[in-house]
Every structure is written in C-alpha cells, then in structure tokens.
LUMKOL-438888 format. One record per residue (C-alpha): residue number from 1; x, y, z. Coordinates in Angstrom, 3 decimals, padded with zeros to 6 digits. Layout:
% residues N
seq; px; py; pz
NUM; X; Y; Z
...
END
This chain:
% residues 462
seq; px; py; pz
1; 098.924; 096.936; 092.614
2; 101.810; 095.376; 092.915
3; 105.204; 094.911; 090.279
4; 107.796; 092.411; 089.540
5; 111.365; 093.106; 090.484
6; 113.723; 091.274; 089.160
7; 116.443; 091.120; 091.268
8; 120.162; 090.010; 090.259
9; 122.005; 088.170; 092.853
10; 119.439; 087.659; 094.879
11; 121.331; 085.239; 097.298
12; 123.306; 087.993; 098.736
13; 122.306; 088.517; 102.064
14; 121.559; 092.506; 101.131
15; 119.454; 091.596; 098.125
16; 117.965; 088.335; 099.723
17; 116.989; 090.366; 102.378
18; 115.208; 092.866; 099.929
19; 113.772; 090.466; 097.959
20; 112.117; 088.839; 101.639
21; 110.320; 092.187; 102.415
22; 109.388; 093.112; 098.653
23; 107.560; 089.776; 098.775
24; 105.787; 090.339; 102.262
25; 104.457; 093.669; 100.297
26; 102.605; 091.785; 097.626
27; 105.101; 092.278; 094.872
28; 106.034; 089.438; 092.670
29; 109.586; 088.644; 093.183
30; 112.062; 086.664; 090.405
31; 116.042; 086.690; 090.871
32; 118.935; 084.797; 089.703
33; 122.209; 083.728; 091.174
34; 125.065; 081.726; 090.385
35; 124.483; 079.054; 092.945
36; 121.932; 078.301; 095.484
37; 121.977; 079.109; 099.507
38; 120.229; 078.941; 102.635
39; 118.789; 082.228; 101.073
40; 117.369; 081.449; 098.102
41; 115.871; 078.289; 098.608
42; 113.703; 080.262; 102.052
43; 112.840; 082.594; 099.044
44; 111.750; 080.048; 096.988
45; 109.289; 078.676; 099.490
46; 107.921; 082.208; 100.350
47; 107.169; 082.604; 096.947
48; 109.769; 084.155; 094.521
49; 111.102; 082.704; 091.372
50; 114.962; 081.652; 091.741
51; 117.035; 081.054; 088.364
52; 120.366; 079.627; 089.574
53; 122.838; 081.124; 086.156
54; 122.203; 084.115; 084.915
55; 120.389; 084.487; 081.689
56; 118.692; 086.712; 079.036
57; 115.492; 085.544; 079.568
58; 115.129; 086.011; 083.450
59; 114.322; 089.591; 083.152
60; 111.708; 088.609; 080.543
61; 108.355; 090.816; 081.962
62; 110.004; 092.604; 084.901
63; 108.795; 096.370; 085.415
64; 112.165; 096.773; 087.748
65; 115.514; 094.946; 087.509
66; 117.584; 095.476; 090.525
67; 121.354; 095.514; 090.996
68; 124.108; 095.718; 093.290
69; 127.534; 097.246; 093.061
70; 128.893; 093.771; 092.943
71; 127.056; 093.161; 089.376
72; 129.347; 094.016; 086.481
73; 128.716; 096.058; 083.455
74; 128.643; 093.463; 081.386
75; 126.650; 091.142; 083.038
76; 123.891; 089.484; 080.808
77; 120.854; 090.315; 082.442
78; 121.978; 093.694; 083.018
79; 122.725; 093.892; 079.568
80; 119.114; 092.688; 078.510
81; 117.390; 094.945; 080.995
82; 118.484; 098.150; 078.969
83; 117.813; 096.833; 075.408
84; 114.037; 096.225; 077.005
85; 113.988; 099.489; 078.343
86; 113.168; 098.176; 081.418
87; 114.135; 100.867; 084.527
88; 117.140; 099.594; 086.875
89; 117.656; 100.462; 090.165
90; 119.977; 099.967; 092.512
91; 119.535; 097.953; 095.641
92; 120.254; 100.585; 098.228
93; 117.512; 103.045; 096.075
94; 114.583; 100.216; 096.479
95; 115.206; 099.625; 100.391
96; 115.458; 103.515; 100.591
97; 112.356; 103.591; 099.009
98; 110.579; 101.753; 101.761
99; 112.554; 103.012; 104.896
100; 111.506; 107.022; 103.944
101; 107.842; 106.064; 103.747
102; 108.600; 105.144; 107.378
103; 110.101; 106.225; 110.557
104; 113.487; 105.233; 109.624
105; 116.544; 104.118; 111.653
106; 119.407; 103.493; 109.884
107; 122.954; 101.735; 111.198
108; 126.063; 102.460; 108.932
109; 129.399; 102.692; 110.051
110; 132.514; 100.943; 108.900
111; 132.643; 098.201; 111.394
112; 129.738; 096.754; 114.187
113; 126.454; 097.845; 111.918
114; 125.655; 094.462; 111.533
115; 125.585; 093.228; 115.259
116; 123.849; 097.115; 116.007
117; 121.288; 096.627; 113.761
118; 120.613; 093.111; 114.792
119; 120.420; 094.377; 118.873
120; 118.052; 097.488; 117.585
121; 115.788; 095.194; 115.584
122; 115.768; 092.699; 118.613
123; 114.999; 095.744; 121.578
124; 111.905; 097.211; 119.483
125; 110.429; 093.967; 119.213
126; 110.365; 093.115; 122.558
127; 109.367; 096.097; 123.163
128; 106.375; 095.738; 120.882
129; 107.092; 098.295; 118.845
130; 106.827; 095.645; 115.535
131; 109.401; 097.106; 113.224
132; 109.857; 096.653; 109.866
133; 113.618; 095.588; 109.677
134; 116.352; 094.967; 107.011
135; 119.701; 093.132; 108.333
136; 122.988; 092.308; 106.475
137; 123.516; 089.202; 108.608
138; 121.246; 086.654; 110.620
139; 120.786; 086.777; 114.166
140; 121.690; 083.573; 116.134
141; 118.796; 081.805; 116.666
142; 116.110; 084.453; 114.886
143; 114.771; 084.674; 111.352
144; 113.685; 088.192; 110.678
145; 116.963; 089.513; 109.199
146; 113.716; 090.613; 107.119
147; 110.712; 091.267; 108.938
148; 107.745; 093.007; 107.553
149; 106.443; 094.445; 111.053
150; 102.960; 096.532; 111.538
151; 104.474; 099.327; 113.340
152; 105.877; 102.922; 111.890
153; 109.195; 101.663; 112.490
154; 111.817; 100.612; 110.011
155; 115.284; 099.631; 111.199
156; 117.832; 099.075; 108.097
157; 121.613; 098.499; 107.963
158; 122.910; 101.149; 105.517
159; 125.702; 100.527; 103.418
160; 128.486; 102.956; 103.074
161; 130.604; 100.916; 100.447
162; 129.744; 102.409; 097.804
163; 127.854; 105.325; 098.841
164; 124.553; 104.657; 098.481
165; 123.525; 105.334; 101.867
166; 123.067; 109.166; 100.945
167; 119.887; 107.313; 099.552
168; 118.375; 107.192; 102.697
169; 116.394; 110.237; 104.830
170; 116.411; 108.603; 108.343
171; 114.539; 110.013; 111.450
172; 117.033; 108.499; 113.652
173; 120.780; 107.317; 112.311
174; 123.056; 105.582; 114.115
175; 126.763; 105.990; 112.844
176; 129.205; 102.922; 114.796
177; 132.797; 104.789; 113.853
178; 134.621; 106.104; 110.678
179; 137.404; 103.806; 109.076
180; 139.931; 103.911; 105.857
181; 138.004; 101.364; 103.989
182; 136.534; 100.855; 100.733
183; 139.320; 102.686; 099.307
184; 138.672; 101.378; 095.875
185; 135.748; 103.562; 095.386
186; 136.387; 106.866; 097.907
187; 140.086; 106.683; 097.314
188; 141.126; 108.598; 100.026
189; 140.096; 110.160; 103.952
190; 138.742; 113.175; 102.471
191; 136.365; 111.048; 100.191
192; 135.213; 108.908; 103.131
193; 134.950; 112.181; 105.304
194; 132.885; 113.646; 102.465
195; 130.292; 110.818; 102.342
196; 129.944; 110.655; 106.098
197; 129.388; 114.522; 106.256
198; 126.526; 114.171; 103.524
199; 125.398; 111.211; 105.082
200; 124.927; 112.909; 108.486
201; 123.142; 115.852; 106.591
202; 120.403; 113.177; 105.233
203; 118.690; 112.600; 108.688
204; 115.825; 114.595; 108.765
205; 115.555; 118.085; 110.199
206; 112.987; 116.986; 113.227
207; 115.235; 113.593; 113.783
208; 118.996; 112.827; 115.751
209; 121.920; 111.446; 114.839
210; 123.341; 108.831; 117.576
211; 127.229; 108.985; 117.239
212; 130.009; 106.960; 118.978
213; 132.060; 109.316; 120.585
214; 135.599; 106.784; 120.634
215; 135.983; 107.904; 117.005
216; 136.878; 111.074; 117.646
217; 137.437; 111.906; 114.138
218; 133.772; 110.932; 113.655
219; 132.683; 113.104; 116.108
220; 134.248; 115.703; 115.667
221; 132.508; 115.561; 111.856
222; 129.291; 115.423; 113.342
223; 129.719; 118.491; 115.496
224; 130.889; 120.229; 112.869
225; 126.931; 119.706; 111.272
226; 124.114; 121.774; 112.068
227; 122.077; 118.865; 113.336
228; 120.658; 117.600; 116.514
229; 123.210; 114.624; 118.087
230; 123.731; 112.083; 120.839
231; 127.172; 110.624; 121.545
232; 127.988; 107.261; 123.650
233; 131.270; 105.820; 124.775
234; 133.351; 104.389; 127.431
235; 134.278; 107.735; 129.311
236; 131.964; 110.485; 130.980
237; 132.226; 113.037; 128.303
238; 129.460; 111.273; 126.345
239; 126.029; 111.507; 126.659
240; 125.756; 107.926; 127.476
241; 128.641; 105.985; 128.574
242; 129.917; 102.669; 130.507
243; 131.578; 102.131; 133.685
244; 133.181; 099.176; 135.632
245; 133.143; 096.810; 132.455
246; 133.983; 093.661; 133.217
247; 134.376; 091.156; 130.266
248; 134.957; 086.905; 130.452
249; 134.809; 084.773; 127.413
250; 131.248; 085.476; 125.582
251; 130.145; 087.214; 128.745
252; 130.494; 090.994; 129.632
253; 128.863; 093.360; 131.933
254; 128.799; 097.195; 132.799
255; 126.823; 100.061; 134.283
256; 125.227; 102.383; 131.301
257; 124.730; 105.949; 132.666
258; 123.496; 109.124; 131.359
259; 124.779; 113.192; 131.795
260; 121.414; 112.837; 134.671
261; 122.858; 109.871; 136.246
262; 122.979; 105.846; 136.532
263; 120.677; 104.075; 134.393
264; 121.799; 100.656; 135.379
265; 123.453; 097.578; 135.397
266; 123.724; 095.319; 131.900
267; 125.105; 091.562; 130.607
268; 125.879; 090.727; 127.291
269; 126.825; 086.908; 126.182
270; 128.419; 088.402; 123.014
271; 132.258; 089.053; 123.591
272; 134.575; 092.111; 123.613
273; 134.650; 095.805; 124.478
274; 133.558; 096.606; 120.508
275; 130.531; 094.748; 121.563
276; 129.845; 097.274; 124.672
277; 130.031; 099.966; 122.075
278; 127.197; 098.027; 119.779
279; 124.889; 097.657; 122.979
280; 125.318; 101.488; 123.927
281; 123.953; 102.559; 120.606
282; 121.326; 100.341; 121.268
283; 120.712; 101.713; 124.740
284; 121.276; 105.007; 123.484
285; 118.341; 104.596; 120.609
286; 116.181; 103.091; 123.338
287; 116.133; 106.323; 125.559
288; 115.344; 108.338; 122.628
289; 112.080; 105.802; 121.827
290; 111.522; 105.855; 125.440
291; 111.650; 102.376; 125.877
292; 111.948; 101.286; 129.416
293; 115.371; 099.476; 131.072
294; 113.752; 096.502; 132.278
295; 113.252; 095.570; 128.113
296; 116.773; 096.925; 126.936
297; 117.964; 094.564; 130.053
298; 116.373; 091.697; 128.695
299; 116.747; 092.491; 125.066
300; 120.655; 092.446; 125.427
301; 121.201; 089.737; 127.973
302; 119.108; 087.695; 125.513
303; 121.109; 088.412; 122.464
304; 123.521; 086.017; 121.426
305; 124.788; 087.701; 118.264
306; 125.151; 087.293; 114.211
307; 126.248; 084.418; 112.339
308; 129.662; 084.898; 111.143
309; 130.360; 087.162; 113.966
310; 132.404; 085.790; 116.667
311; 130.201; 082.439; 116.160
312; 130.856; 079.543; 118.199
313; 130.863; 076.475; 115.919
314; 131.764; 073.899; 118.499
315; 134.116; 072.485; 121.061
316; 135.450; 069.133; 121.003
317; 137.934; 067.966; 123.529
318; 138.561; 071.517; 124.990
319; 139.212; 072.473; 121.030
320; 137.221; 075.525; 120.638
321; 136.240; 076.433; 116.791
322; 135.382; 080.193; 116.322
323; 134.045; 081.666; 112.837
324; 134.275; 085.301; 112.338
325; 133.471; 087.686; 109.284
326; 136.281; 089.898; 110.345
327; 138.659; 090.989; 106.962
328; 139.476; 094.318; 107.896
329; 142.051; 095.587; 109.960
330; 139.862; 096.853; 112.930
331; 137.733; 094.047; 112.746
332; 140.581; 091.700; 112.698
333; 142.271; 093.099; 116.223
334; 138.884; 093.509; 117.725
335; 138.013; 089.860; 116.961
336; 141.343; 088.396; 118.323
337; 141.655; 090.305; 121.071
338; 138.158; 089.106; 121.843
339; 139.106; 085.627; 121.708
340; 142.027; 086.412; 123.861
341; 139.635; 086.802; 126.646
342; 139.422; 082.642; 126.593
343; 142.578; 083.029; 127.439
344; 143.243; 079.814; 124.697
345; 146.492; 078.124; 125.155
346; 147.296; 079.178; 121.675
347; 145.227; 080.988; 119.212
348; 145.126; 079.755; 115.556
349; 143.683; 081.867; 113.203
350; 142.923; 080.823; 109.603
351; 142.680; 084.092; 107.587
352; 141.153; 084.214; 103.545
353; 142.388; 088.179; 102.533
354; 139.287; 089.644; 101.194
355; 140.141; 091.731; 097.678
356; 142.600; 092.350; 095.976
357; 142.412; 096.185; 096.087
358; 141.859; 096.114; 100.147
359; 144.916; 093.605; 100.153
360; 146.904; 096.634; 098.576
361; 145.560; 099.506; 100.455
362; 145.973; 098.036; 103.790
363; 148.978; 095.933; 103.743
364; 150.729; 097.148; 106.444
365; 147.717; 097.211; 108.694
366; 146.335; 093.673; 107.682
367; 149.691; 092.120; 108.855
368; 149.714; 094.433; 112.140
369; 146.552; 093.215; 113.147
370; 147.323; 089.237; 112.356
371; 150.185; 089.336; 114.657
372; 147.731; 088.522; 117.852
373; 147.849; 084.999; 116.350
374; 149.948; 082.245; 118.057
375; 149.983; 080.105; 114.643
376; 148.301; 081.953; 111.503
377; 147.502; 079.787; 108.557
378; 147.079; 082.563; 105.095
379; 145.407; 081.147; 102.348
380; 144.881; 082.753; 098.598
381; 142.990; 085.990; 098.444
382; 139.108; 085.526; 097.976
383; 138.834; 087.994; 095.063
384; 135.195; 088.987; 095.106
385; 134.863; 089.450; 091.205
386; 138.294; 091.393; 091.541
387; 141.034; 090.945; 089.157
388; 145.404; 090.796; 090.510
389; 146.397; 093.680; 088.729
390; 144.114; 095.942; 091.173
391; 145.651; 095.232; 093.922
392; 148.428; 092.776; 095.283
393; 148.379; 088.335; 095.587
394; 148.797; 086.790; 098.961
395; 152.548; 086.209; 098.986
396; 153.455; 090.035; 099.539
397; 151.234; 089.649; 102.741
398; 152.738; 086.354; 103.649
399; 156.443; 087.998; 103.481
400; 155.051; 091.173; 105.251
401; 153.444; 088.776; 107.948
402; 156.671; 086.423; 108.482
403; 158.438; 089.620; 109.474
404; 156.657; 090.543; 112.208
405; 155.188; 086.845; 113.984
406; 158.419; 085.167; 112.361
407; 158.553; 082.232; 109.703
408; 158.021; 079.677; 112.101
409; 154.412; 080.698; 113.087
410; 153.033; 081.397; 109.793
411; 152.450; 079.059; 107.008
412; 150.714; 079.517; 103.435
413; 148.345; 076.923; 101.645
414; 145.903; 076.563; 099.085
415; 142.335; 075.740; 100.791
416; 141.871; 072.641; 100.537
417; 145.155; 071.436; 102.734
418; 144.074; 073.723; 105.512
419; 141.512; 071.410; 107.290
420; 144.284; 068.716; 107.360
421; 147.088; 070.949; 108.254
422; 145.028; 072.513; 111.615
423; 143.793; 069.063; 112.374
424; 147.263; 067.643; 112.882
425; 148.141; 071.260; 114.636
426; 145.685; 071.555; 117.306
427; 146.015; 070.019; 120.818
428; 143.173; 070.548; 123.892
429; 143.526; 074.079; 125.301
430; 143.560; 076.106; 121.913
431; 141.220; 077.764; 120.116
432; 140.993; 077.941; 116.106
433; 139.212; 081.113; 114.425
434; 138.229; 081.148; 110.836
435; 138.609; 084.630; 109.467
436; 137.395; 086.464; 106.598
437; 134.483; 087.788; 104.618
438; 134.735; 085.267; 101.640
439; 134.127; 081.157; 101.578
440; 136.207; 080.355; 104.561
441; 133.616; 079.962; 106.569
442; 132.881; 076.738; 105.022
443; 135.915; 074.986; 106.355
444; 134.948; 075.882; 110.515
445; 132.142; 073.381; 110.092
446; 134.417; 070.731; 108.128
447; 136.847; 070.560; 111.143
448; 133.947; 070.529; 113.867
449; 132.915; 067.319; 112.233
450; 136.522; 065.911; 111.807
451; 137.468; 066.574; 115.096
452; 134.070; 064.970; 116.440
453; 134.508; 061.689; 114.448
454; 138.269; 061.950; 115.907
455; 137.158; 062.034; 119.253
456; 134.596; 059.104; 119.179
457; 136.986; 057.023; 117.318
458; 139.423; 057.754; 120.099
459; 137.279; 056.525; 122.997
460; 135.823; 053.111; 120.500
461; 139.649; 052.605; 120.710
462; 140.054; 053.002; 124.545
END
C-alpha cells in the first residue's frame, strides 16, 4: 500500500527526481517550493500536489516529510512535522532505500558525476536493460532524469556534499574524482578523505569500485581498502585507458584499450578531455556488465550532453553563447579549456560565484581558474541561503582577479546590467559563456534573443 511523502523543496533537481520515482511507484506525493519551475509543472501533470510557498498545513496527512541539507532547521513545515510526530527522512535516505533494493550502480565524485550518470543511464537503456535512473540533471533531448525501469539495475547519482552518500550500498560504485570541495561541511582534506574511504567500504562485498586513476590521491585511497576495483584513465597504467585522443570543438575521438588489448574506437559529441574520462567510466561499467562494443559506441556517439553542462544556447552572427553549471575552480578550468577548443576570437566569461563559504575557502583557486578568459564579467555571489558572515564578499574576489588578469579585462556589475554590457561588447568570432550554479543561466537565453532581434533588425535595415 502506498505511503504519503511530502517533499520540502520539491522543485530542486534532486527532490524532483525523487518525487518522480515515488509517484511512479504508486505513492501519494505532495511538495512545496518557493517558486514554480519546469520540474514542479511536470510533477503536477504526473499527479503530485504542488504548493508554492512553505506553509504548516502542507504537511497534514503525510506519512513522511522529506528534506535535504538545503532546508534550514527553522523551516515552518519541518517544525510542523516534528510537532505532529511525522517521520522525517533526508532525501538521500529515501533514494538509498530504493537503490539498495536493486542492483545499485552509484556515481559519486566532486566533478563529472551528472554527465557520467547520464551516459551510464543511456548505455543501460540502449542495452535493453530497462534500468531505474535518478540523475541530478536533465539529459539534452531526453526525459529520463527519473525513470522507473522494469530491470534489476538502479543507476543513481549520489551526493557527497553533506555526507549522505554513505546511506548507499551499491553493487557497482563509480567514483570520478575527489577535490577540496564542500569545505563548509568537511572542514579539511582529512574529512573529505575519510568520507570517501567510508563510501568505498559501503560497496557490496561481491561488488566492484570503478575509479578514475588520473586522480592519484583517490586511486591510492581505493588501493588501501579491502575492495575489488578497476581503474580507468588516460595512461596504460590503468585497467581501461584511452589513446589517440583528438579534440575539436564539440567533437572528440579516442581509442579505448583494456589490459587484454584494443577494445575499439569511440567518438563523442561533448567537448573536453574531462568528458573522455566520463566516457571511460561508462565504458568500464559496460565491460563489467558484458555490454557489447557496438552498443557502447552507439550510445556515446549519440550522447549530446546534459543541460547546463557546456550547453550551446545559440549562435547568432558568429557569436556563440554557452551556459555551464561550473562553480568549483576545477570545473571552471575544465569548462574554459573546453571553450578554447573552439578557438574563439575572444572568450568572454560571465561568472556568478556560488556561496560565500566556497568563495572564501577557494578564493585563490577561483581567481586562477578564471584567468583563461579574455574578458571577465563578475556579478554578485549567489548565496544559496548563506549569510555573508559565513565567507567573503564579491569585492575580495574581484580585486584578486584584477591582479591576475589586469584591470582592463575584468568588470563587476549587478546582474540586471550584464546583458546591456555584453551586447555592446560582443563581436563576430566571440564566445560568451555564462558560468555558475545559481540563477545566471537565465541570462544566456535572454542574450540569444537580444542578438537574434538585433540581427533581424540589421537585415531589415540593409
């Protein structure tokens, strides 16, 4: 018999994904969020009851109230659930219950996990394995960020940011990398390593860990554990590796080998060497599951990426506009290096920092990662609910970047002024990339519209 789950913050990608699966499993689902979006509208169509705004009455009748780390302890619905003795569950707890009932395939790591999870999900679907999927992003041209399959596999992206990935006991665990991230939670590198060490041990004894060997610290951590593992990377020291790498714009190609010999040639339609590593993770799992080379090749050549991961928003009069979720220095550097593969006349970056704490802990690294830009536009930090007292303000980052890039190449402005400035700045051959995990992505679509309208006006005037 189905239960009633109420999800606070149901419009977030993680909560929305979980809600979709709960609805598909026949449970009653309600939820609240501060504003409407595509996810909430889609959930309404599936039968979920969505309320805009948090109100105590929203939790009435619920068997469980589900929340994430983004929900503050003073949230009115959370407080009401406690007063009514309604069971509280963290988002990851509910997802882990679902995953652990199947043959779980989890993807963890500081960077690349959404794309890797999307590739793996596509692979198992193309191999007719009918997996259940839970992805922290929307696949371009696809609709199965949350999909209730009929097969025995459950593919899930798991979140290390608050330690909740330790709820999972997967059969196959892909770990893309570790990085100095979420320091507000882990405090230091020792905290991060300890968490990943525990996660590695969570893998089922009969299972296997698939690890990126390019991250030497991560590889050493896995080697210290009493677990079965297989490594992938860009050198022949790894169990599965790539040679003959060619990258050009959105396209790349490579030859994949195992220690037994050549597997075959592969092509990708997502840019950058980091995506080759994501593809190698997918291939390595495919080999573990006995999926044919032909299915793996077809899956990867047809994979066009995930929304907000180097997403092409438009090209107008030889001006290219791209949107990307990158907010950690490693992600920013990888994204801007991928942008350089397109050999733009100028690379114009519009960056919205994410969280005061992240800006504080990674100040120098953020400044260094942004120096790949030819022109940089900085805007206010997206707080994600933090107070400025928890970190540093934008002025400190602005001054730091100025010293590296030069004052003529860096400007700071309010978000509402950016489009007017960029519109006047761009010229044919430029690439404009909007970077950040906040709400900066809205501007990418608006810029494309402005450039299109300007182009039409110029044609009519000729």
